N, C-alpha and C positions, 0 to 999 in steps of 0.2 A: 504493500499500499503506500510506503514511504517513497519507494522507488518511482512509482507512477506519479505521485505528487511531485516530486523533483523534477521528472521529465516534463510535466505539465508546466512548471515555473520557468524551466529552460526555454521551452517553446515560447511562452509570452515574453520572456525577456528577449528572445531572438527577434520576435515580430516588432517589438520597440525599437531595437537597434536598427532593423532593416527599414523601417520608416524614417527614423532619424538620418540614416545614411542617404535616403532619397533627398531629404532636404539639404544636406551638405552638398550633394551633387548639384542640385538645383542653384544654389547659392554660388558655386564656383563657375557656373557658366552664365550667371545673370548678375554679376556684381554691379553693373551699369543699369540695371532694370528694377522692376517692383519687387522689393524684398520685404514688403509690409507684413505684419503679423497675420492678417488674413489670407494672403496669398501663400505664405509658407505653411501655415496650418492646413490649408486646402492640399498642398503637395504631401503632407505627412497623413492626411485623413484623420487628424485630431481636431477637437473643439479649440477655438482661440482661447476659451477660458483656461484650460489646463496646459495647452501647448508650451508656454514659457517654462513652466515647471518641469514638464518631462524632458524637454531639450536639455535644460540644464543638469538634470539628473543623470542622462546618458553622456553627454559630451564633456561636462565639468565646467563650462562657462555658460553665460546667458545667450540668448539668441543674438542680442544686439552687440555683445562683446565679440562673439564669433564673427559676425558680419564686419564689424569695424576693424577687427585684427586682419581678416583676409584682404580687406580693402587696402589698408596700409602696407601689408606684406607683399601685396601684388605690385603696388606703386613702387615699392623699394626694388623690386625685380626691374621694373621699367627704368628706374632711375640709373641703375648699374649697367643694364643690358641694352637699352635703347637711347643713346646719346643724343639722337637728333630730335627727340620728342621733347617739347617744352615742359616745365612742371605743371602749367595749367592744363595742357592736354592730358598729361598722366592723371591729374586729379579728376577730370571729368570721364576719362576712359574707366576709372576705378569705382565710379558712381558716387563721388562727392559732388555737393551742389555748386562749389566754386572753389576758388584758391584759398580763401580764407579759412573756410571749413577744413579743407585738406591740411593747411599749414599746421592749424591747432592740433588736429588728430595725429599728424605725422610726428610733430614735436613731442607730444605726450608719450607716445609709443617708443620712440628711439632716442630721444633728449637731444636731438639736433634737428635743424631745418632740413627740408629736402635738398636745398641747394648744397648745404654743408655736407650732407650725406653723399651727394653725388660727387663732390669735389675732394672727398676725403681719402682719395687713392683706394686701395683694397683693404685698408683697416677701417673696418666700418662699424657704427654703433648697430649691434644687432641683438637678437635674442631679448628684445625689449629693454634697450637701454644699456646692455652689457657690451663693452668693447671687444670685438673678437676680430682675429685676422683669418680669414677664409683659408683653409689649407689647399684649396684648389687654386689660389690666386697668388701672383707676385707679392712679396712682403714690403716693397717699397724701398729695400735696401739691396738692390740688384736683382731681387726675385728668385723664385725658384727656376732652377735650370732643367727645363723639360728637354732640351737638346733640339736639333734641327729635324723637322719634318720635310720629306721629299716628296713632291707632288707630280703627279703625271696625269694624263688624259685617256680615258678608257675609250678607245677609237670605235668600239661597238655600241657603247651607249651615249658617248659625249660627255659622261660624268667625271668630275674630278676625283682623283684618288690620292689621299695622303698615306704615307707609310713612316711608321715610328718604331723604334726599339725600346721596350720597357726595360727596367732594372733587371728583370728575369731573364733577359736576352731574347724573349719572345717578340717577333714583329706584329705590330698592330697595322691594319689598314682601317682608314676612315673613309668613307663615301657619304656623299649628300645625295639623297635621292627620295622619291615619294613613297609613302606607305599608304595602303588602302585602309578604308575605315573597317574598324573591328569591332564586333559586338562581343562584350565580355561579361562574364559572371564573376563576382568577386567576394572575398571576405576581407573585411576592413580591419585595421589596426590603428589606434591613435595612441601615440606614446614614442618613447625611444626605442630605436630598432638597430642603430649601426652597430657592427661588431657582434650581432646576436643571431648566428646562424640557426640556432635551436628554435627561435621564435619563428622564423620563415618556415622551418620544417613542420612545426606544429600547424601553422596557418595552412600550409599547402595540404597537410593532412586533412584538416577539416574540410576544405574545399573539395578535395578528391573523394572524400567520404560522402559528400553530397552528390558529386557528378557521377561517381562509378555506378551507382545502382540505377541511374537514369540514362545510361548508355551515352554519356556525353563526352568521354574520354575517347578519342578517335584518332589514334597516331596514323599518319604523321601530320593530318591536318590540324589537329588541335595544338595550339600553341599555350604554353605557360609563360606567364609574365608578371611584374610588379609595375604598378603605376604609383609615381611619387609626385605629391601635390605641393609640398613645401620645401623651401630651401633650408637644409639643416644649419646653415650659418646664419640663418635670420629668425626661424621659428623656434621657439623653446621646445626642448626635447619632448616634454609630455604632452605637446600639442601636435606633433609631427603626424602626418596622415600617410599610410601607404596601403594600397589596395594590392592583395594577392590574388591574382586572377588567371582566367584561362578564357581563350576564345570559344564562343558557343554560337548556334545558329540564332537569327534574330528573333525567331518566335519562342525562344526558350522561356519558360515559366520559373520565376524564383520565388522564393519565400523565406520568411524568418531573417537570419543574419546573412544570408546570401543575397547580394544585390546584382542588379544588372545595369550596365552603362555602355556608352559608345564612345570609342576612341575616334575622333574625326581622322579622316584622311589628310594628308598634308606631307610636307617636306622635313626630313629628319637628317641630321648628322648621325650616321650609324657606324660605330666601331665595334668589330668583334674582338673579344678578349678571351683568353684561356687563363684563368686565375685560380688561386686558392682563396678560401674565405677572407683570408687577411690582406688580399691585394686588390678588393674592391675599390677601396678609397684611391689607391694609385690609379686604377683603370679610370675612375671618374675624374680625377685630377688631370689626366693626360688629355681627356676630351676637352673639360670646361677651362683648365688654367694653361694647358699647353697648346691644343689644336686652336681652340676658338679665337684667341686674341689675334692670330695670324692668318685666319681662314677667309676673311671678307664677309662673314656672317654674324649674325647676332641671335640670340634666343628670342623666340615669341613666347605667348603667355599659355601654350598648351603644357600639360605635364610631361616629364620625362619618363621614360620607360626603359625597363630592362627585359629582353625577351630571351629565355633560356633554351639552349639548343641541346643540351644533353643531361643526363642523370649523373651528378658527381660522383654518385657511389659505384658507377659503372666505369668510370675513368680510372686508368692505371695508377695516377696520382692523385686522385680525388679532387681534380679540378673541375671548375664550372666553365663551360663555353657559353658566352652570354654576348648578346647584342646590347650595347649601350646606345639608346636612341634618344637624342636631343632635339626637340623642334626648334627649327632655325628659319629665319629669313634673310635676304640680303642687308648688309649693314647700310 
């Protein structure tokens, strides 16, 4: 009897989490739109009267705090990654009513003005007012030496190809190309995740435990991936979001903690790496701190993705073959 009651409670909790995840997905793609209580309660299928309390109970911050934080964090990304955009353009693009409202919100969050943030080099006020130097970026004292990238043109596709040797002597190839739209099912984690491979193993286990009985794991067409919504150099660890995901047919029905989302088609810089669990940070640094500044591209505001190409347990050295995919547009 106790087991059935526990199962019922878990199912109810999963339903709540799934509904709140839908709201977070909606907010992420409508930061410059209508994010009123009425609109978001409708997305979650909760009454307006109780929605604030439910959201805070699941996420750990109020709805308004979450929306404001995501707006200023998105603005921070634009300030660093889109030097051609004016501060006013960024403010309006991120859903602020004007420059004055944006200036107040940004200073409250980061302790410096937007212009100071943009001009501060790569040592930025991050993680809500704490000064951090992004390990992916030069440090202002000569910078990290990522070494030279050789660039060639693939005559069959016309795409540029960059090659680089990592510290482990493995050559990396980075290519900018279009990825198609992907429909995904996911299990979301909110909180710290860096350097914790056991966490990802558990999350993928839960996702596969849902997908397997439904016949949704169909190699080789099924792809497994992670979707990263936040910059670990800006967002506090306990508020970082990652979706452990797999591609599914568009008409797949989900419920409970398993959500469904669409990754839009678009241009990505894609680097294929063969790394141990301790080498992921270097791999990301190679793309973001080494390749990107000399590429002629800048990041846009779609999330970054990791697409996994093997099972590390079947690799002779336990390595993961992964495509790191960074959404880009011309500088």
